[in-house]
C-alpha positions in Angstrom: 125.3 110.3 77.0 123.7 111.2 80.3 123.7 108.5 82.9 120.4 108.2 84.9 120.7 109.1 88.5 120.8 106.2 91.0 117.6 106.0 93.0 118.2 107.0 96.6 116.7 105.6 99.8 115.8 107.8 102.8 116.1 106.3 106.3 114.1 108.1 109.1 115.3 106.3 112.3 116.3 107.9 115.7 118.1 104.9 117.3 121.7 105.5 116.3 122.8 101.8 116.5 119.8 100.6 114.5 120.4 103.3 111.9 124.1 102.6 111.6 123.5 98.9 111.1 120.9 99.5 108.4 123.0 102.2 106.6 126.1 100.0 106.7 124.4 96.8 105.4 122.3 98.5 102.7 125.3 100.6 101.5 127.4 97.4 101.3 124.8 96.0 99.0 125.0 99.0 96.6 122.0 101.0 98.0 122.4 104.7 98.0 121.0 105.6 101.4 120.7 108.9 103.3 119.9 108.9 107.1 118.0 111.5 109.2 117.1 111.0 112.9 113.8 112.8 113.0 110.7 114.2 111.2 112.2 117.6 110.8 115.3 116.1 109.0 113.0 114.0 106.8 110.9 117.0 105.7 114.1 118.9 104.8 115.5 116.0 102.9 112.2 115.3 101.0 111.9 119.0 100.1 115.5 119.1 98.8 115.5 115.9 96.7 113.5 112.9 95.5 113.7 109.5 97.1 112.7 106.2 95.5 112.0 104.5 98.9 111.5 106.0 102.4 112.3 103.7 105.4 110.2 105.2 108.1 110.3 104.6 111.8 107.0 104.9 113.7 108.1 106.6 117.0 110.4 109.5 116.5 111.6 112.4 118.8 109.5 115.0 117.2 106.4 113.1 116.3 105.2 109.8 114.7 105.9 108.3 111.2 102.3 108.4 110.2 102.5 112.2 110.6 105.0 112.3 107.7 103.1 109.7 105.8 100.0 111.9 105.9 102.0 114.7 104.3 104.0 112.6 101.8 102.4 112.7 98.4 105.5 112.0 96.3 106.1 109.0 94.1 108.5 107.4 96.6 107.5 104.1 98.1 107.3 104.0 101.9 108.2 101.0 104.2 107.4 101.3 107.9 110.1 100.0 110.3 108.6 99.6 113.7 108.4 97.5 116.9 104.6 97.9 116.9 103.1 94.5 116.0 99.4 95.1 116.5 97.2 94.5 113.5 95.5 97.9 113.9 98.8 99.7 113.7 99.7 97.9 110.5 96.2 98.7 109.0 96.6 102.4 110.0 100.0 102.5 108.3 98.8 100.8 105.1 95.6 102.9 104.9 97.7 106.0 105.1 99.5 104.9 102.0 102.5 102.8 103.2 103.6 100.2 100.7 105.0 97.8 103.2 105.4 97.2 106.9 108.3 95.3 108.7 108.4 94.8 112.3 111.6 95.0 114.5 113.7 93.0 114.9 114.2 91.9 111.4 116.8 90.2 109.3 118.9 92.7 107.2 118.5 90.4 104.2 114.6 90.6 104.5 114.8 94.4 104.6 117.1 94.4 101.5 114.7 92.2 99.6 111.8 94.5 100.4 113.8 97.6 99.4 114.6 95.9 96.1 110.9 95.1 95.5 109.9 98.8 96.1 112.8 100.0 93.9 111.4 97.8 91.1 107.9 99.1 91.7 109.2 102.8 91.7 110.8 102.4 88.3 108.8 103.7 85.3 106.8 101.1 83.5 107.0 101.1 79.6 104.2 98.5 79.0 100.6 99.8 78.8 98.3 98.6 81.5 95.5 96.0 80.8 91.9 97.1 80.0 89.4 97.9 82.7 88.1 94.7 84.4 84.6 94.0 85.9 84.3 91.7 88.9 80.7 91.6 90.1 80.0 94.8 92.1 83.7 95.7 91.7 84.9 97.7 88.7 88.7 97.9 88.3 90.1 100.6 86.0 93.8 99.9 85.6 94.4 102.8 83.3 93.3 105.3 86.1 94.3 102.8 88.8 90.8 103.2 90.4 88.5 100.6 91.9 84.8 101.1 92.6 82.5 99.0 94.7 78.8 99.3 93.7 79.8 102.5 91.9 81.5 104.1 94.9 85.2 104.9 94.5 87.4 103.0 96.9 90.3 104.7 98.7 93.0 102.1 98.2 96.7 102.1 98.7 98.9 101.0 95.8 99.3 97.5 97.0 95.7 97.1 98.0 94.7 98.0 94.5 97.2 95.5 93.0 96.0 92.7 95.4 92.4 93.5 94.6 93.1 93.6 90.8 94.8 90.1 90.9 92.0 88.5 93.0 89.2 89.9 90.9 91.0 88.9 87.7 91.4 85.3 89.0 88.0 85.1 90.7 87.4 81.8 92.3 91.0 80.7 92.3 92.6 79.9 95.6 95.9 81.7 96.3 98.3 80.7 99.0 99.8 83.5 101.0 103.2 82.7 99.5 101.7 83.0 95.9 100.2 86.4 96.8 103.5 87.6 98.3 105.3 86.6 95.1 102.8 87.9 92.6 101.8 91.2 94.3 104.8 92.0 96.5 107.6 90.1 94.6 108.7 88.2 97.7 109.8 84.6 97.4 110.8 83.3 100.8 109.0 85.2 103.6 106.1 82.9 104.6 106.0 84.3 108.2 104.9 87.8 107.1 101.4 89.0 108.0 101.4 91.5 105.2 98.9 89.6 103.0 96.4 89.2 105.9 96.7 92.9 106.8 95.9 93.9 103.2 92.9 91.4 102.9 91.6 92.7 106.2 91.7 96.2 104.8 89.9 95.2 101.6 87.2 93.5 103.6 86.7 96.7 105.6 86.4 98.9 102.6 83.9 96.7 100.7 82.3 93.5 101.9 84.1 90.8 103.9 82.3 87.9 102.2 84.0 88.6 98.8 87.4 87.6 100.3 87.2 84.1 101.5 89.7 82.6 103.8 90.8 79.0 102.8 92.0 77.4 106.1 95.6 76.5 106.1 96.2 77.9 102.5 95.2 81.5 101.8 92.4 83.4 100.1 90.0 83.4 97.1 87.7 86.1 95.7 84.0 85.5 95.1 82.3 88.1 93.0 78.8 87.0 94.2 78.9 85.7 97.8 75.0 85.4 98.0 74.9 83.2 94.9 77.7 81.0 96.4 75.7 80.6 99.6 72.5 79.8 97.8 74.4 77.1 95.8 75.7 75.5 99.0 72.1 75.5 100.4 
């Protein structure tokens, strides 16, 4: 009987002390991790084998992490590790296809939790996807993993698609940020993360902001017909 290969994680990080700490901690938790210090090493590693998760630093000696992300079209999940905290930087990374974004400094336990989430998402799914779902001007096709807005195909990252699908499916329901982190990302105890806000901001930019309503102090809800909602208020 053949044993399935253990999924591997690739760390692309040029700071030796940071890389050593990450490798030591994740290895101690059973993660099979390989480290390279630059983009050239990352390209060689990706060409030689398949990685389930790539931990990618933004600033590297021979370029920037987004350069690799633009080239990366494999099934591996990508988590940015960076000291850059600006919303625009997070949006750029996520729009290029990153699955998550964690800012330095971070707790090793949080990184481990995020890696585990992405490893679960990387694993093949045996259950069939639900049927296509209409949501006002949105059309969500979960079989093809496509979303359209007023007939136009939206260019969404994997997590943007999953967030949109959840919000459309539960139109009108108010979700807290913690609920969204749990249901879409699989996180339970990281209320300080801005990941949800970043993804909602991106969905607003790609369609119409009024569909994604901020509920002060709580989170968000999706409205299929914002104009009808406004006329009802009036």
